[in-house]
C-alpha positions in Angstrom: 0.3 -44.0 -4.2 0.5 -42.1 -0.7 2.5 -39.3 -2.1 -0.5 -38.2 -4.1 -3.0 -38.7 -1.9 -1.0 -36.6 0.6 -0.5 -33.9 -2.3 -4.4 -34.1 -2.9 -5.5 -33.5 0.5 -2.8 -30.7 1.0 -4.4 -28.8 -2.2 -7.9 -29.2 -1.0 -6.9 -28.1 2.3 -5.9 -24.4 0.5 -7.9 -21.8 1.3 -8.7 -19.4 -1.4 -8.2 -15.7 -1.2 -10.5 -13.8 -2.8 -9.8 -9.9 -3.2 -12.5 -7.5 -3.1 -12.9 -3.6 -3.4 -11.5 -3.0 -7.0 -13.9 0.0 -7.4 -12.4 2.0 -4.3 -8.9 1.4 -5.6 -9.7 3.0 -8.9 -11.5 5.8 -6.9 -8.3 6.3 -4.9 -6.1 5.9 -8.1 -8.0 8.6 -9.7 -7.9 10.8 -6.9 -4.1 10.4 -6.8 -3.5 11.4 -10.2 -6.0 14.1 -9.6 -4.0 15.6 -6.6 -0.8 15.2 -8.5 -1.9 17.2 -11.4 -3.5 20.0 -9.0 -0.4 20.5 -6.5 2.1 20.4 -9.1 0.6 22.5 -11.4 0.3 24.9 -8.8 3.7 24.4 -7.6 6.2 27.8 -8.5 9.1 25.7 -7.2 11.0 22.6 -7.9 10.7 22.2 -4.0 6.9 22.7 -4.2 6.6 20.4 -6.9 8.2 17.5 -4.7 6.1 18.7 -2.1 3.0 18.3 -4.2 3.8 15.0 -5.1 4.2 13.9 -1.7 0.8 15.8 -1.0 -1.0 13.7 -3.4 0.2 10.6 -1.5 -1.7 11.3 1.4 -4.7 13.4 0.0 -7.3 11.4 1.8 -5.6 12.2 5.4 -5.2 15.7 4.6 -9.1 15.6 3.5 -10.3 13.9 6.4 -8.4 16.1 8.9 -10.0 19.2 7.2 -13.3 17.7 7.3 -12.8 17.1 10.9 -11.3 21.0 11.5 -14.8 22.3 9.8 -16.7 20.1 12.0 -15.4 21.3 15.1 -14.6 17.9 16.2 
C-alpha cells in the first residue's frame, strides 16, 4: 500500500510543461522556406545553391545585421 501512495505522490509532484509560441515557429518556418526558394532560385552554380541553403537557415541573423547597419547602430 505504501508503494501506491508513493507513486501517486510522485505523479502529483510532476510539473506540467506547456509549450507556447507556435505562431512564431510557423512564421520562422515560412520564412525559412521562402529564403530557400529565393536563394536557391538565384544560384548560378551548385556551390551557390549550397550557400543559399545555408543562408536560408540563418536569414533572421542576416536580417537583423542589415537592419542595424541601415540604422547606423
